[in-house]
C-alpha positions in Angstrom: 94.3 216.2 76.7 94.4 219.7 75.2 93.5 219.9 71.6 96.5 220.4 69.3 96.2 223.3 66.9 96.6 222.0 63.3 97.6 224.0 60.3 95.6 223.8 57.1 98.7 223.4 55.0 98.8 220.1 53.1 101.1 218.3 50.7 100.4 219.1 47.1 101.2 215.6 46.1 99.5 213.4 48.7 97.2 215.8 50.6 98.8 215.1 54.0 99.1 217.7 56.7 102.5 219.3 56.8 104.9 219.8 59.7 105.4 223.6 60.4 109.1 223.1 59.5 108.5 221.2 56.3 109.0 222.5 52.8 106.1 224.8 51.9 104.1 222.6 49.6 105.4 219.0 50.0 105.8 216.5 52.8 109.1 214.8 53.6 107.9 211.5 52.3 107.0 212.9 48.9 110.2 214.9 48.7 112.1 211.6 49.2 110.0 209.7 46.7 110.3 212.3 44.0 113.9 213.4 44.7 112.8 217.1 44.9 114.6 219.5 47.2 112.8 222.3 49.1 110.7 224.5 46.8 110.5 228.2 46.9 107.5 230.2 45.7 109.5 232.0 43.1 110.4 228.9 41.0 107.9 226.3 42.2 106.2 225.9 38.9 109.4 225.6 37.0 110.7 223.0 39.5 107.5 221.0 39.2 107.9 220.7 35.5 111.6 219.8 35.6 112.7 216.2 35.8 113.3 215.1 39.4 116.8 215.3 40.8 117.5 212.5 43.2 119.0 214.7 45.9 118.6 215.1 49.6 120.5 218.2 50.8 124.1 217.6 49.9 123.5 213.9 49.3 122.8 212.5 45.8 120.6 209.5 46.2 122.0 206.7 44.0 119.7 203.8 44.9 117.6 202.4 47.7 119.4 199.5 49.4 117.3 198.8 52.4 114.0 199.5 54.1 113.0 198.8 57.7 110.6 199.7 60.5 112.1 203.1 61.1 113.6 204.3 57.9 114.9 203.9 54.3 118.5 203.4 53.5 120.1 204.7 50.3 123.5 204.4 48.7 124.3 208.0 48.3 127.2 210.3 47.4 128.1 213.1 49.8 129.0 215.9 47.4 131.0 218.0 49.9 133.5 215.1 50.5 132.9 213.2 47.3 132.4 209.9 49.1 129.9 207.1 48.9 127.9 206.6 52.1 124.9 204.8 53.3 122.2 207.4 54.1 119.3 206.5 56.4 116.3 208.7 56.4 113.3 208.2 58.7 110.6 206.6 56.6 107.5 207.8 58.4 107.3 211.2 56.6 104.3 213.2 57.7 103.1 210.4 60.0 106.3 210.9 62.2 105.5 211.7 65.8 107.8 213.1 68.4 108.2 209.6 69.8 109.3 208.2 66.4 111.7 211.1 65.9 113.1 210.6 69.4 113.6 206.9 68.6 115.5 207.7 65.4 117.8 210.2 67.2 118.5 207.5 69.9 119.4 205.1 67.1 122.0 207.4 65.8 123.3 208.4 69.3 123.7 204.7 70.3 125.6 203.7 67.2 127.7 206.9 67.1 129.2 206.3 70.6 130.5 202.8 69.6 134.0 202.6 68.2 134.7 199.1 66.9 135.8 197.8 63.5 132.8 195.5 63.4 130.3 198.3 64.0 129.4 200.5 61.0 130.5 204.0 62.0 128.2 207.1 61.9 129.4 210.1 59.9 126.7 212.7 60.3 123.4 213.2 62.1 120.9 215.8 61.0 117.3 216.8 60.3 116.0 218.3 57.1 112.5 219.2 55.8 110.8 217.5 58.8 112.9 214.3 58.3 115.7 213.0 60.4 118.7 211.3 58.8 122.2 210.1 59.4 125.0 209.0 57.1 127.3 206.1 57.8 130.0 204.0 56.2 128.9 202.1 53.1 129.8 198.4 53.3 129.9 196.9 49.8 129.6 193.2 50.5 125.9 193.0 51.2 123.9 191.7 54.1 124.2 188.3 55.5 120.7 187.2 54.3 121.6 188.1 50.8 124.9 186.3 50.9 123.5 183.0 52.3 120.7 183.1 49.8 123.3 182.9 47.1 125.4 180.3 48.8 124.7 178.7 52.2 127.6 178.7 54.7 129.2 175.5 56.0 128.7 174.6 59.6 132.2 175.7 60.5 131.9 179.0 58.6 128.6 179.7 60.3 130.0 179.1 63.7 133.1 181.2 63.0 131.0 184.1 61.7 128.6 184.1 64.5 131.4 184.0 67.1 132.7 187.2 65.6 129.3 188.9 65.6 128.8 187.8 69.2 132.1 189.5 70.2 130.9 192.7 68.5 127.6 192.5 70.4 129.5 191.9 73.6 131.5 195.1 73.0 128.2 197.1 72.6 126.9 195.6 75.8 130.0 196.6 77.6 129.4 200.2 76.5 125.8 200.2 77.7 124.0 199.6 74.4 121.5 196.8 73.5 120.9 196.2 69.8 117.4 194.6 70.1 117.1 193.9 66.4 119.8 191.4 65.6 118.9 189.6 62.3 120.7 188.6 59.1 119.7 191.8 57.4 121.5 193.9 60.0 124.8 192.0 59.6 126.8 193.3 56.7 129.7 191.4 55.1 132.6 193.2 53.5 134.7 192.0 50.6 136.8 189.9 53.0 133.6 188.4 54.4 134.2 190.1 57.8 130.9 190.9 59.6 129.8 194.5 60.5 126.8 195.1 62.7 124.5 198.0 61.7 121.1 199.4 62.4 120.9 200.2 66.1 117.4 201.4 65.5 116.0 199.6 68.5 119.0 200.1 70.7 118.6 201.3 74.3 121.1 203.2 76.3 121.1 200.9 79.3 122.1 203.5 81.9 119.2 205.9 81.0 115.5 205.7 81.8 114.0 206.7 78.6 110.4 207.6 77.9 110.9 205.9 74.6 111.9 202.5 76.0 109.3 202.8 78.7 106.5 202.3 76.2 104.9 198.9 75.7 105.6 198.9 71.9 106.7 195.6 70.6 109.9 196.6 68.8 112.0 194.3 66.7 111.7 191.7 63.9 109.3 189.0 65.1 111.1 185.9 63.8 114.3 186.9 65.6 112.7 188.5 68.7 113.1 187.2 72.2 109.9 186.1 74.0 110.2 188.8 76.6 110.6 191.4 73.9 107.6 190.0 71.9 105.5 190.3 75.1 106.1 194.1 75.0 108.3 194.3 78.1 110.8 196.7 76.5 111.8 198.2 79.8 112.9 194.9 81.3 115.1 193.7 78.4 118.7 192.7 79.2 121.7 191.5 77.2 120.1 188.1 77.0 117.6 189.4 74.5 120.5 190.0 72.1 121.8 186.6 72.9 118.4 185.2 71.8 118.7 187.2 68.5 122.2 185.8 67.9 120.7 182.3 68.4 117.9 183.0 66.0 120.5 184.1 63.3 122.5 181.0 64.0 119.4 178.8 63.6 118.8 180.3 60.2 122.5 179.8 59.2 122.2 176.1 60.2 118.8 175.3 58.8 118.1 177.9 56.1 115.1 179.4 57.9 114.4 181.3 61.1 113.3 179.4 64.2 109.7 180.8 63.9 107.8 182.0 60.9 104.0 182.2 61.1 101.6 183.3 58.4 101.1 186.7 60.1 103.1 189.0 62.4 100.8 188.1 65.3 101.0 184.4 64.6 104.8 184.6 64.5 104.8 186.4 67.9 102.5 183.8 69.3 104.9 181.0 68.2 107.9 182.9 69.7 106.1 183.2 73.1 104.3 179.8 73.2 106.2 177.1 71.3 109.7 175.6 71.1 111.6 175.7 67.8 112.1 172.5 65.8 115.5 171.0 66.5 118.0 172.2 63.9 119.2 168.6 63.2 115.7 167.7 61.9 116.2 170.3 59.1 119.9 169.7 58.6 121.3 166.2 59.5 124.8 167.6 59.4 124.2 169.6 62.6 125.8 167.7 65.4 124.5 167.5 69.0 126.9 170.1 70.4 126.2 172.7 67.8 122.4 172.1 68.2 122.8 172.5 71.9 124.6 175.8 71.6 121.8 177.1 69.3 119.0 175.9 71.5 120.6 177.3 74.6 120.4 180.8 73.0 116.7 180.3 72.2 115.6 179.3 75.7 112.3 181.0 76.7 113.7 181.8 80.1 116.4 184.5 79.8 118.2 183.0 82.8 118.8 179.7 80.9 120.6 181.4 78.0 124.2 182.2 77.8 124.9 184.9 80.4 126.8 187.1 77.9 127.4 187.2 74.2 131.0 186.7 75.0 130.3 183.3 76.6 128.4 182.3 73.4 131.4 183.3 71.3 133.7 181.3 73.6 131.5 178.2 73.3 131.4 178.4 69.5 135.2 178.7 69.4 135.4 175.6 71.7 133.3 173.7 69.1 135.5 174.9 66.3 138.6 173.7 68.3 137.0 170.3 69.0 136.8 171.0 72.7 133.8 170.2 75.0 131.2 173.0 74.9 129.8 174.6 78.1 126.2 174.6 76.8 125.7 171.1 78.2 127.6 168.9 80.6 129.3 166.5 78.3 129.6 162.9 79.4 132.9 161.1 79.6 132.4 159.5 76.2 131.7 162.9 74.6 134.7 164.5 76.2 136.9 161.6 75.2 135.8 161.8 71.6 136.7 165.4 71.4 140.0 164.7 73.2 140.8 162.1 70.5 140.2 164.6 67.7 142.6 167.0 69.3 145.2 164.3 70.2 145.0 161.5 67.7 148.4 160.0 68.8 147.0 159.1 72.2 144.0 157.2 70.9 145.3 153.7 71.5 146.4 154.4 75.1 143.0 155.8 76.0 140.8 153.3 74.3 140.4 151.0 77.4 139.6 154.0 79.6 136.9 155.1 77.2 135.2 151.7 77.3 135.2 151.6 81.1 134.0 155.2 81.2 131.2 154.3 78.8 130.0 151.5 81.1 130.1 153.9 84.1 128.2 156.6 82.1 125.5 154.0 81.1 125.1 152.9 84.7 124.7 156.5 85.9 122.2 157.2 83.2 120.1 154.2 84.1 120.2 155.2 87.8 119.1 158.8 86.9 116.2 157.5 84.8 115.0 155.3 87.7 115.1 158.2 90.1 113.2 160.4 87.6 110.5 157.8 87.3 110.2 157.4 91.0 110.0 161.2 91.4 106.7 161.3 89.5 103.8 161.6 91.9 102.2 158.1 92.0 98.6 159.3 91.4 99.3 162.5 89.5 97.0 163.1 86.5 97.0 165.7 83.7 93.9 166.0 81.5 94.3 167.3 78.0 91.3 167.4 75.6 91.7 168.5 72.0 89.3 169.2 69.2 89.7 167.7 65.8 88.8 171.2 64.4 89.4 174.7 65.8 85.6 175.3 65.4 84.9 172.4 67.9 87.1 173.9 70.6 84.3 175.1 72.8 82.9 171.5 73.2 86.3 170.0 73.9 86.9 172.8 76.5 83.6 172.1 78.3 84.4 168.3 78.5 87.9 169.0 79.8 86.6 171.5 82.4 83.9 169.2 83.6 86.2 166.2 83.9 88.9 168.2 85.6 86.4 169.5 88.2 85.1 166.0 88.8 88.4 164.3 89.2 89.8 167.0 91.4 87.3 166.0 94.0 88.7 162.5 94.3 90.9 162.5 97.4 93.4 160.0 96.0 94.2 161.7 92.7 96.3 164.9 92.3 94.9 166.6 89.1 97.0 169.3 87.3 95.1 172.6 87.3 93.7 173.4 83.8 95.5 176.7 83.8 98.8 174.8 83.6 97.7 172.5 80.7 95.8 174.8 78.4 98.8 175.4 76.1 98.8 171.6 75.4 95.2 171.6 74.2 96.2 173.5 71.0 99.5 171.5 70.4 100.1 168.2 68.8 102.7 167.0 71.3 102.4 163.3 72.3 101.6 162.3 75.9 105.2 161.5 76.8 106.3 165.1 76.0 103.5 166.6 78.1 104.2 164.3 81.0 107.9 165.2 81.0 107.2 168.9 80.8 104.6 168.9 83.6 106.2 166.2 85.8 103.1 164.1 86.0 102.7 160.4 85.8 99.3 159.9 84.0 98.1 161.8 80.9 94.5 161.5 80.0 94.4 162.6 76.3 91.0 163.1 74.7 90.2 164.0 71.1 86.7 165.3 70.2 85.3 165.6 66.7 81.9 167.3 66.5 79.7 166.5 63.5 76.8 168.5 62.1 73.8 169.1 64.5 72.1 165.9 63.4 75.3 163.9 62.8 77.2 161.7 65.2 80.2 162.8 67.1 83.5 161.0 67.8 85.3 161.0 71.2 88.5 159.1 71.8 90.2 159.0 75.2 93.5 157.4 76.1 95.2 157.0 79.5 99.0 157.2 79.1 101.4 156.1 81.9 104.6 158.1 81.7 106.3 156.0 84.3 106.0 152.9 82.2 106.0 154.8 78.8 102.9 152.9 77.7 99.2 153.4 77.1 97.0 151.8 79.8 93.8 151.9 77.8 92.0 153.6 75.0 88.3 154.0 74.4 86.1 155.5 71.7 82.6 156.8 71.9 80.3 157.7 68.9 77.0 159.4 69.2 75.5 162.7 70.2 77.5 165.2 72.4 75.2 164.1 75.2 77.0 160.8 75.3 79.5 162.6 77.4 77.2 162.1 80.4 77.9 158.3 80.4 81.4 158.6 79.0 82.6 160.8 81.9 81.5 158.2 84.4 83.2 155.4 82.6 86.4 157.4 82.3 86.6 158.1 86.0 85.9 154.5 86.9 88.6 153.3 84.4 91.1 155.8 85.9 90.3 154.6 89.5 90.7 151.0 88.4 94.1 151.7 86.7 95.3 153.2 89.9 93.8 150.6 92.2 91.6 153.1 94.0 88.5 152.3 95.9 86.0 155.2 95.6 84.2 156.3 98.8 80.5 156.6 98.9 80.7 160.3 98.6 82.9 160.0 95.5 80.6 157.5 94.0 77.7 160.0 94.5 79.7 162.6 92.5 79.7 160.3 89.5 75.9 160.2 89.7 75.6 164.0 89.4 76.6 164.8 85.8 76.4 168.2 84.1 72.8 167.2 83.3 71.0 163.9 83.2 69.2 165.0 80.0 71.2 164.1 77.0 69.3 166.4 74.7 69.8 169.3 77.1 73.6 168.7 77.0 73.6 168.6 73.2 71.8 172.0 73.1 74.3 173.4 75.6 77.3 172.4 73.5 75.7 173.9 70.4 75.0 177.2 72.3 78.7 177.4 73.4 79.8 177.0 69.8 77.5 179.8 68.6 78.4 182.3 71.3 82.1 182.1 70.3 81.3 183.5 66.8 79.9 186.9 68.1 77.6 188.0 65.3 74.0 189.0 66.0 72.7 185.9 64.1 75.0 183.6 66.1 73.9 185.1 69.4 70.2 184.7 68.4 71.0 181.0 67.7 73.0 180.7 71.0 70.0 182.1 73.0 67.7 179.6 71.4 70.0 176.6 72.2 70.5 177.7 75.8 66.7 178.3 76.2 66.0 174.8 74.9 68.6 173.4 77.3 67.0 174.9 80.4 63.6 173.9 79.2 64.8 170.3 79.0 66.5 170.5 82.4 65.5 173.3 84.8 68.4 172.5 87.1 71.2 172.7 84.5 73.3 175.5 86.1 75.9 175.8 83.2 73.1 176.3 80.7 71.7 179.3 82.7 75.2 180.8 82.8 75.5 180.3 79.0 72.1 182.0 78.6 73.3 184.9 80.7 76.5 185.2 78.6 74.5 185.3 75.4 72.3 188.1 76.7 75.3 190.1 77.9 76.9 189.8 74.4 73.7 190.8 72.7 73.0 193.8 75.0 76.6 194.9 74.8 76.8 195.1 71.0 73.6 194.7 69.0 70.4 195.4 70.9 68.9 197.4 73.7 70.9 196.7 76.9 67.8 197.5 79.1 66.2 194.4 77.5 69.1 192.0 77.8 71.2 192.9 80.9 68.3 192.5 83.4 67.5 189.2 81.8 71.1 188.2 82.2 70.9 189.1 85.9 67.9 186.8 86.3 69.8 183.9 84.7 72.9 184.5 86.7 70.9 184.5 90.0 69.3 181.2 89.0 72.7 179.6 88.0 74.3 180.7 91.3 71.4 179.4 93.3 71.9 176.0 91.7 75.7 176.1 92.0 77.2 178.9 94.1 80.7 178.1 92.9 80.1 178.0 89.2 82.9 180.1 87.6 80.9 180.9 84.4 78.2 182.4 86.5 80.6 184.4 88.5 82.1 185.8 85.3 78.7 186.8 84.0 77.9 188.4 87.4 81.0 190.6 87.2 80.3 191.7 83.6 76.7 192.7 84.4 77.9 194.6 87.5 80.5 196.3 85.3 78.7 197.2 82.1 75.2 197.7 83.3 75.0 198.2 87.1 78.3 200.2 87.2 79.2 198.5 90.5 83.0 198.7 89.9 84.0 197.1 93.2 81.4 194.4 93.0 82.5 193.6 89.4 86.1 193.2 90.6 85.2 190.8 93.4 83.0 188.6 91.2 85.6 188.2 88.5 88.4 187.6 91.0 86.3 184.9 92.6 85.8 183.2 89.2 89.5 183.2 88.5 90.1 181.7 91.9 87.6 179.0 91.2 89.0 178.3 87.7 92.2 180.2 86.7 91.8 178.9 83.2 88.7 181.0 82.5 90.2 182.6 79.4 86.9 184.2 78.6 87.4 186.2 81.8 90.8 187.4 80.7 89.3 188.8 77.5 85.9 190.1 78.6 87.5 191.7 81.8 89.7 193.8 79.6 87.6 196.9 79.7 87.5 197.0 83.5 91.2 196.8 84.1 91.9 200.5 84.2 88.7 201.2 86.1 89.4 198.7 88.8 93.0 199.9 89.3 94.8 197.0 87.6 98.4 197.7 86.5 98.9 194.8 84.0 98.9 195.7 80.4 95.5 194.6 79.1 96.9 193.8 75.6 99.3 191.2 77.1 96.4 189.8 79.1 94.3 189.3 76.0 97.2 187.8 74.0 97.5 185.1 76.7 93.8 184.4 76.4 94.0 184.2 72.6 97.0 181.8 72.8 94.9 179.5 75.0 91.7 179.8 72.9 92.8 180.6 69.3 89.5 179.6 67.7 87.3 182.2 69.5 86.6 185.2 67.2 85.1 187.0 70.2 88.3 186.8 72.2 90.6 187.5 69.3 88.6 190.6 68.5 89.5 191.9 72.0 93.1 192.2 70.8 92.1 195.0 68.3 89.8 196.5 70.9 92.6 196.6 73.6 95.1 198.2 71.2 92.4 200.7 70.0 91.6 202.0 73.5 95.3 202.1 74.3 95.9 204.3 71.3 98.1 201.7 69.7 96.4 202.0 66.3 99.1 200.3 64.2 98.8 197.2 66.3 95.0 197.3 66.2 95.0 197.4 62.4 97.3 194.4 62.2 95.2 192.5 64.7 91.9 193.2 62.9 93.5 192.3 59.5 94.6 189.0 60.9 91.2 188.2 62.4 89.4 189.1 59.2 91.4 186.3 57.5 89.7 183.9 59.9 86.2 185.3 59.6 85.9 187.6 56.5 82.1 187.8 56.8 82.0 189.3 60.3 80.7 192.9 60.1 82.0 193.6 63.7 85.6 193.1 62.6 85.1 195.6 59.7 83.8 198.1 62.3 86.8 197.6 64.5 89.3 197.9 61.7 87.5 200.9 60.1 87.2 203.0 63.3 90.9 202.4 63.9 91.9 203.5 60.4 89.8 206.6 61.0 91.9 207.4 64.1 95.0 207.1 61.8 93.3 209.7 59.5 93.3 207.1 56.7 89.9 208.4 55.5 89.5 206.6 52.2 90.6 203.3 53.7 88.4 203.7 56.7 85.3 204.4 54.6 86.1 201.5 52.3 86.4 199.1 55.2 83.3 200.3 56.9 81.2 200.1 53.8 82.5 196.6 53.1 81.3 195.6 56.6 77.8 197.0 55.7 77.8 194.5 52.8 78.1 191.5 55.1 75.3 189.6 56.8 74.3 191.7 59.8 76.0 194.7 58.4 73.0 196.9 59.0 74.2 197.4 62.6 73.9 201.1 63.6 77.5 201.2 64.8 78.9 200.9 61.3 76.6 203.7 60.0 77.6 205.9 62.9 81.3 205.3 62.3 80.9 206.2 58.7 79.2 209.5 59.8 82.1 210.2 62.2 84.7 209.6 59.4 82.8 211.9 57.0 82.5 214.6 59.6 86.3 214.5 60.3 86.9 215.1 56.6 84.7 218.2 56.6 81.8 216.4 54.8 79.3 217.6 57.4 76.2 217.5 55.2 76.7 213.8 54.5 77.4 213.1 58.2 74.1 214.9 59.1 72.2 212.9 56.5 73.3 209.8 58.3 72.2 211.2 61.7 68.8 211.7 60.1 68.6 208.1 58.9 69.6 206.9 62.3 66.9 209.0 63.9 64.4 207.3 61.6 65.7 203.9 62.5 65.5 204.9 66.2 61.7 204.8 65.9 61.7 201.0 65.3 64.9 199.7 66.9 67.5 200.6 69.5 70.2 203.0 68.5 72.7 203.7 71.3 72.8 207.4 72.1 76.6 206.9 72.7 76.9 206.4 68.9 75.3 209.8 68.3 77.7 211.4 70.8 80.6 210.1 68.7 79.2 211.5 65.5 78.8 214.9 67.1 82.4 214.6 68.4 83.4 214.3 64.8 81.4 217.4 63.9 82.9 219.4 66.8 79.6 220.0 68.4 80.5 219.5 72.1 77.1 220.6 73.5 75.3 217.9 71.6 78.1 215.4 72.5 77.3 215.9 76.2 73.5 215.8 75.6 73.9 212.4 74.0 76.3 211.2 76.7 73.6 212.1 79.2 71.1 210.0 77.3 73.5 207.2 77.0 73.9 207.1 80.8 70.1 207.1 81.2 69.7 204.2 78.7 72.6 202.3 80.3 74.8 202.2 77.3 77.4 199.6 77.7 79.9 201.9 76.0 79.9 204.3 79.0 82.7 202.5 80.9 85.0 203.0 77.9 84.3 206.8 77.8 87.5 207.8 79.8 89.7 206.0 77.2 87.7 206.6 74.0 90.1 208.3 71.6 87.2 210.3 70.0 86.5 212.0 73.3 90.1 212.9 74.4 89.7 216.6 73.4 86.8 216.9 75.8 88.5 215.7 78.9 89.1 219.2 80.3 85.4 220.2 79.8 83.8 220.4 83.3 80.8 218.4 81.9 83.1 215.5 81.3 84.3 215.5 84.9 80.6 215.7 86.0 79.8 212.5 84.2 82.8 210.7 85.8 81.6 211.8 89.2 78.0 210.8 88.5 79.1 207.3 87.6 81.4 207.2 90.7 84.4 206.1 88.8 87.4 205.4 91.0 89.9 208.3 91.4 92.3 206.7 89.0 89.8 207.4 86.2 89.8 211.1 87.1 93.5 211.1 86.8 93.3 209.5 83.3 91.0 212.3 82.2 93.8 214.8 82.9 96.1 213.1 80.4 
């Protein structure tokens, strides 16, 4: 990407770089904050000493009335026409990119072409001092969220209001516009309590293929956002996304709160994508079944199951208001009769007998359906769900579940649900009956594992639930060391076989005699190593290596322990220590594991990672990881660690979405969660990366690697003080002496022009290099900050020689984008034999 020539002009108030078209000494954001108009040289000093006038062009800013993702809204007076308007000004100021400005213009364009009494009209669109703005009609009644905070609406008033809003939305859809941010704050009520829809800031002109809507940005307000929108699929959105937003607003009117609200933005998005909202009637007992059904139909995860149009939603609400059967569900005869009675009370007596007969028929039909549903369950179908009592124990529960799933899948008379289909239930608290109904399986094996301190006892409870009978068949509890799993697994399989009346063959009997390991102490060490490797600090990896080493010493044929040992070496060589010392060792452990078990998914994953990060065998890496995913599609570690290879190996799926799925399935792993920030960073989505790292730091505030990830992202946003503060905070944590933090500080200082301080850090790292490994790639990044391209390529050459695991990220590293057109950059790509797709990426 060619370097962009930047002016040295900066805002006198905040020091930000100025747009060429901005006022001479102030950015647009500061102009808005202070109320100053454009300043000329001749009277600048006088204007600075004067009290600020709250004006923006011909608009006098009276008060701020709203603030959102794209802009700030003021109640303003338009002096030329002496009228009160709502003035929206883009709120990004000097951070505004052409993409943001284009979005803003599309917002105005989308709303301006709609002519409906329920849509707030646009008066004027313009641009001033580097800021876009438009004025629109001022609606005095306030937003819906403000109104209902003062006095909640009755059920009838809520249904009537939403039906009107749905008809407004349908009008917009008919004219080719999606709103995409329907929420109570964007519904204004006038003095007569009539609704007006505003803020088409996320609208899309359906008939156009826009570069704006083609991005993978997650746009919208998370609590009211459709799952397909939360997943970043902006280009695939249809009218059903707005139907979902209407349902979310209706849910809040009925219950007083949105359907989903997590502690963080990411947590809310995860809830939207992975969980079902609580039934409205559980919050508000006045909500009847039909009204609840209407609301829940809008909130279906599958767009095809929602109302096909906003108009059909409005029609169903009006049916409810008129005491008519709603279309959201097939009403039974009793339900339809009850509604008919409410509409025709005179005919009650004459229809009473018919209702009784119809009720008996309905009951008979229901019982028949229930019997058919029970018989439809596969007779020997089994779903295994293991949960941990604490998120920190998730790795042990996962290993038990994986082992038992693998073992039972080899029994010819039992159909076991693949783990990839049940992982979502491992982090939920749904009872066995709910899981069985959702999956369509007869038996649910529900296990709960509570891991104590290293020398303390552990508690494992396992229950077999028969969904066909709606009863528990048996429940057992084991206390002792984790190694007790070796005997527990055998007893569990025999109990299941007995419950189903199965006779195990000799071959199946022999499977039970081949546990993960016959050595209980080795298994205990293995579980401990798995817990440590999930933390991803240098100290935790040292501990993991020790546990896995002990496990293989106790049992030299323990294949999973060798795979764990390889994984710990890979993580250590990738981040903290010399890759030449750890990756070859990982290769040795992988070969041993595969010799013991050629189909071990964990060993296949490790094989792919070594081939990718150390051996640079791109095709071999792809084959190995794909083989692992075929053997076990639930390998969430593969989804996360495979992230960096997606572009190299020609994948087209968005890596961020891929990692989000992995996190949803394994929420306790700091290592996997940190990949969210890494994915967004290398994709250039720095705002998302900052949010991801901030959320992860709440889980693990002592992890220096997270401060590094957050700090380097803030540096790319040119938030220099914040970046330095974050990076230095990371240095104060245990393990914060890692060279990557020091190198990132040097880069940040260099970008500020503080070259002497940056070169002092280079000197300190050169001294450190005498006693410990400092990745040459880190030096290359510092020199990139200093603008010394010759030294950048010298260090990149050394990084290749020393097998830096950062090398595969080189084509997408934001610090190196300005060097893509240097012939030396292309030579490195050719030297590493990157696929042609990477060469194309270098031309971006």
